[in-house]
C-alpha atoms as one frame of an Amber mdcrd trajectory, in Angstrom:
protein
 -31.348  19.398   9.292 -33.618  16.869   7.592 -36.929  16.220   9.337 -38.888
  12.974   9.275 -42.325  12.189  10.673 -41.914   9.540  13.391 -44.649   6.920
  12.900 -46.399   9.630  10.888 -47.638  12.748  12.663 -47.864  10.762  15.890
 -48.358  13.651  18.320 -51.708  14.687  16.891 -52.907  11.456  15.203 -52.683
   7.770  16.158 -49.203   6.483  15.378 -48.542   4.205  12.397 -52.011   4.704
  10.926 -53.072   5.797   7.469 -54.404   8.997   9.024 -51.042   9.842  10.615
 -49.225   9.091   7.349 -51.678  11.093   5.264 -51.215  14.148   7.488 -47.434
  13.786   7.363 -47.389  13.535   3.573 -49.123  16.918   3.400 -46.228  18.725
   5.140 -44.131  20.761   2.740 -40.407  20.281   3.182 -40.674  16.952   5.011
 -37.812  14.599   4.117 -39.701  11.426   4.871 -41.869   9.258   7.079 -40.704
   6.562   9.495 -42.749   3.458  10.269 -42.359  -0.025  11.761 -43.163  -3.410
  10.227 -43.953  -6.834  11.656 -45.431 -10.090  10.348 -48.865 -11.499  11.102
 -49.440 -15.144  11.942 -50.303 -15.797   8.292 -47.289 -13.954   6.890 -48.601
 -10.493   5.992 -46.517  -7.365   6.643 -48.361  -4.876   8.816 -47.345  -1.515
  10.260 -47.163  -1.436  14.051 -44.471  -0.476  16.555 -45.130  -2.665  19.592
 -44.817  -6.444  19.556 -48.130  -6.462  21.456 -51.323  -4.757  20.298 -52.364
  -3.770  23.837 -51.147  -0.154  23.889 -52.462   1.083  20.555 -55.614  -0.988
  19.958 -58.605  -2.360  21.833 -57.114  -5.845  21.621 -54.571  -7.768  23.690
 -51.781 -10.159  22.844 -48.734 -10.488  20.635 -49.233  -9.183  17.117 -47.615
 -12.293  15.639 -50.391 -14.440  17.129 -53.063 -12.699  14.990 -53.964 -13.393
  11.386 -54.404 -10.348   9.188 -58.164 -10.790   9.253 -58.128 -10.892  13.058
 -55.927  -7.793  13.292 -58.260  -5.869  11.016 -61.050  -6.339  13.564 -59.099
  -4.346  16.177 -59.785  -0.638  16.568 -57.355   2.226  17.163 -58.957   5.186
  18.918 -58.549   8.324  16.793 -60.627  10.572  19.046 -64.091  12.069  18.609
 -65.656   8.645  18.155 -63.473   7.800  15.148 -61.256   4.758  14.736 -58.326
   3.626  12.626 -57.015   0.121  11.964 -53.550  -1.407  11.797 -52.574  -0.938
   8.136 -50.755  -3.353   5.882 -47.584  -2.102   4.261 -49.368  -2.335   0.901
 -52.077   0.046   2.127 -49.426   2.516   3.267 -47.558   2.318  -0.025 -50.803
   2.765  -1.959 -51.311   5.977   0.019 -47.773   7.339  -0.256 -46.359   6.010
  -3.508 -47.197   9.043  -5.639 -45.468  11.348  -3.136 -42.514   8.979  -2.925
 -42.027   9.145  -6.666 -41.518  12.899  -6.412 -39.125  12.880  -3.487 -40.732
  11.729  -0.222 -38.646   9.064   1.552 -39.918   6.168   3.643 -37.882   4.717
   6.513 -39.005   1.146   7.128 -37.871  -0.175  10.499 -37.895  -3.964  10.682
 -39.095  -4.793  14.206 -37.204  -8.037  14.545 -34.936  -7.557  17.547 -37.456
  -9.151  19.967 -38.969 -11.737  17.620 -36.806 -12.587  14.589 -39.569 -12.690
  11.982 -38.280 -15.278   9.521 -38.429 -14.151   5.905 -39.527 -10.577   6.592
 -36.501  -9.152   4.786 -37.253 -11.158   1.647 -40.899 -10.146   1.658 -40.283
  -6.413   2.018 -37.448  -6.345  -0.531 -39.599  -8.167  -3.084 -42.519  -5.823
  -2.495 -40.420  -2.657  -2.776 -38.736  -3.847  -5.972 -42.024  -4.978  -7.500
 -43.337  -1.439  -7.025 -40.092   0.089  -8.310 -39.676   2.407  -5.321 -36.352
   1.145  -3.970 -34.701   4.553  -4.407 -37.245   6.045  -1.993 -36.653   3.555
   0.839 -34.371   3.534   3.861 -34.369   0.281   5.834 -33.415   0.239   9.501
 -33.183  -2.264  12.333 -31.540  -2.812  15.709 -30.531  -6.209  14.327 -27.226
  -6.195  12.447 -28.119  -9.600  11.006 -31.323  -8.205   9.541 -29.470  -5.300
   7.914 -26.920  -7.774   6.566 -29.715  -9.796   4.949 -31.219  -6.657   3.402
 -27.907  -5.605   1.921 -27.147  -9.111   0.650 -30.424  -9.082  -1.268 -30.041
  -5.495  -2.490 -26.479  -4.177  -2.416 -27.749  -0.704  -3.351 -30.264  -0.509
  -0.495 -29.901   2.377   1.921 -29.807   0.910   5.413 -29.421   2.475   8.846
 -28.306   0.536  11.900 -30.152   1.386  15.111 -28.816   1.508  18.648 -28.833
   3.850  21.640 -25.261   5.147  21.394 -23.819   6.316  18.095 -20.614   4.475
  19.033 -22.553   1.194  19.128 -24.159   2.010  15.775 -20.712   2.626  14.306
 -19.376  -0.585  15.872 -22.150  -2.604  14.208 -21.597  -0.821  10.902 -17.863
  -1.454  10.919 -18.522  -5.035  11.977 -19.712  -5.717   8.472 -23.517  -5.599
   8.606 -23.482  -3.426   5.493 -25.303  -0.419   6.929 -24.459   2.934   5.392
 -26.171   5.177   7.970 -26.207   5.522  11.765 -29.506   5.729  13.673 -28.745
   6.515  17.358 -30.848   7.925  20.178 -30.533  11.705  20.111 -28.886  11.747
  23.531 -26.504   8.980  22.498 -24.000  11.091  20.563 -20.937   9.878  22.468
 -18.481  10.394  19.597 -17.062  13.594  18.182 -18.688  14.941  15.049 -15.517
  14.180  13.092 -15.782  10.469  13.957 -19.185  10.120  12.276 -18.538  12.504
   9.412 -19.538  11.074   6.053 -22.466   9.070   7.405 -26.086  10.130   7.628
 -26.826  10.298  11.375 -30.582  10.025  11.836 -31.578  10.373  15.468 -34.695
   9.040  17.135 -36.518  10.293  20.210 -38.670   8.903  22.967 -41.596  10.749
  24.475 -45.318  11.211  24.319 -47.314  10.178  21.262 -51.010  10.652  20.427
 -53.167  12.083  21.949 -51.639  15.536  21.828 -50.076  17.016  24.932 -48.110
  20.209  25.353 -44.479  19.562  24.465 -43.011  22.875  25.578 -40.140  24.480
  23.736 -38.867  23.404  20.349 -35.622  21.482  20.054 -32.524  23.465  19.177
 -31.750  21.762  15.887 -28.590  23.829  15.461 -27.111  22.235  18.565 -27.952
  18.773  17.233 -26.263  19.646  13.956 -23.138  20.684  15.859 -23.056  17.188
  17.363 -23.097  15.591  13.920 -26.797  14.728  13.648 -28.052  15.139  10.083
 -31.700  13.979  10.420 -34.312  13.763  13.174 -37.417  11.571  13.521 -40.020
  13.780  15.230 -43.523  13.099  16.544 -44.706  16.552  15.500 -42.683  17.557
  12.426 -45.350  20.089  11.514 -44.052  22.360  14.301 -40.654  22.543  12.603
 -41.666  22.962   8.972
């Protein structure tokens, strides 16, 4: 089973922050880190999961209504009187690039199923290729059209199609979006293992993020493997590695 840090180490540190990514990059044996990208009002790629800034920052409103300078004024509570900020994708890559060049993967989820951020695919592809790190990147999206655009611009790109059920992921993939991996919800494995054989099946989870709360027993990764899951995106990968 391959283990990824979901939004960084998001159980113990604020999700999608440089702090959470730094802590994840320190974990030996970690396959990669997952994060989410959106566009600011003035066209900068930033790393944030929600379309609104309300939950994770001290601000309110849709992220796309903020300029980068305005977003950088918002604070993310990191506990003990410390604060993080919404990072740009460049800041994250500056932090992780050295580790990526020696094997760490980065799953970039394009958050464009609610607001179709025009041109986001072109911007991220250009940035990744300019840095020469395309072999370390997995792109993902709930939008088949977005994955299709990614693959049209880079036919060698590794791309996972997101949905709740693995059958819906496979339907989108076979519909011609160009994805070469399936990214279902972990409880959405509604096909036999043999039907998804040959594809990476990277499963995502819901549940509590920072601040830390007791999560009880560890997942039985062997059972997930028996269902055909090859990778998991976990909030606290450090408990498994």
